[in-house]
C-alpha positions in Angstrom: -2.1 -26.5 -8.1 -2.1 -24.2 -11.1 1.5 -23.2 -10.4 2.5 -26.8 -10.5 0.6 -27.5 -13.7 1.9 -24.4 -15.4 5.5 -25.2 -14.4 5.2 -28.8 -15.6 3.6 -27.7 -18.9 6.3 -25.1 -19.4 9.0 -27.8 -18.8 7.2 -30.2 -21.1 7.0 -27.7 -23.9 10.6 -26.6 -23.4 9.9 -23.0 -22.3 11.2 -23.6 -18.8 14.4 -25.5 -17.9 15.1 -27.0 -14.5 17.7 -24.3 -13.7 15.1 -21.6 -14.4 12.7 -22.8 -11.6 14.5 -21.2 -8.6 14.7 -17.7 -10.2 11.1 -18.0 -11.3 10.0 -18.9 -7.8 12.0 -16.0 -6.4 10.4 -13.6 -8.8 6.9 -15.0 -8.0 7.5 -14.6 -4.2 8.7 -11.0 -4.7 5.6 -10.1 -6.7 3.3 -11.9 -4.3 4.9 -10.1 -1.4 4.5 -6.7 -3.1 0.8 -7.5 -3.7 0.2 -8.5 -0.1 2.0 -5.3 1.1 -0.4 -3.2 -1.1 -3.4 -5.1 0.3 -2.2 -4.7 3.9 -1.6 -0.9 3.4 -5.1 -0.6 1.8 -6.6 -2.4 4.8 -4.9 0.0 7.2 -5.9 3.0 5.1 -9.6 2.1 4.7 -10.3 1.9 8.4 -9.8 5.6 9.2 -11.7 6.5 6.0 -14.7 4.4 7.1 -14.6 5.6 10.7 -14.5 9.3 9.8 -17.3 9.0 7.3 -15.3 10.6 4.5 -16.6 8.3 1.8 -20.3 9.2 2.7 -19.5 12.9 2.6 -17.7 12.6 -0.7 -20.6 10.6 -2.2 -23.1 13.2 -0.9 -21.0 16.1 -2.4 -20.8 14.3 -5.8 -24.6 13.8 -5.6 -25.2 17.5 -5.1 -23.0 18.5 -8.0 -25.2 16.4 -10.2 -22.3 14.7 -12.0 -22.9 11.2 -13.4 -20.4 8.5 -12.5 -19.1 8.3 -16.1 -18.4 12.0 -16.2 -16.5 11.7 -12.9 -14.5 8.8 -14.2 -13.7 10.7 -17.5 -12.6 13.8 -15.5 -10.4 11.7 -13.3 -8.8 10.0 -16.3 -8.2 13.4 -17.9 -6.5 14.7 -14.8 -4.3 11.6 -14.6 -3.3 11.8 -18.3 -2.5 15.5 -18.0 -0.4 14.9 -15.0 1.5 12.1 -16.8 2.1 14.2 -19.8 3.4 17.0 -17.7 5.8 14.7 -15.8 7.1 13.2 -19.1 7.6 16.7 -20.5 9.5 17.8 -17.4 11.8 14.8 -17.5 12.6 15.4 -21.2 13.3 19.0 -20.6 15.6 18.1 -17.6 17.5 15.6 -19.8 17.9 18.2 -22.5 19.2 20.8 -20.1 21.6 18.3 -18.5 23.0 17.4 -21.9 23.3 21.1 -22.9 25.1 21.9 -19.6 27.5 19.0 -20.1 28.2 20.2 -23.6 27.2 16.9 -25.2 25.9 17.0 -28.7 24.1 19.8 -30.5 21.5 21.8 -28.6 18.0 21.4 -30.0 16.6 24.3 -32.0 14.0 25.1 -29.3 16.7 25.5 -26.7 18.9 27.7 -29.0 16.0 30.1 -29.5 15.1 30.1 -25.8 18.8 30.6 -24.8 18.6 28.0 -22.0 
């Protein structure tokens, strides 16, 4: 119902034209399918985790360490941020090396000093 209302309001306000409806529906179905696939995989993954008792043992281990939930969340976020920064840096270094090997443009000062 909300899809119909949003589509009609978009058409009434001039944001959506009739020729845009089919591509919009195709994009919506693709996104919905991806979300359902993620949900189905999560359902398949959670069953072995629950049957083996891994979640209970992990909770007990965290209880013994005496780490509060906010500290655990902060540490997890720090680890994810550090991993993302490392991946971004590795990609940039890879692009710089590729450009240097191809002889495109001037080499950055850092690469000239490092003789890469």
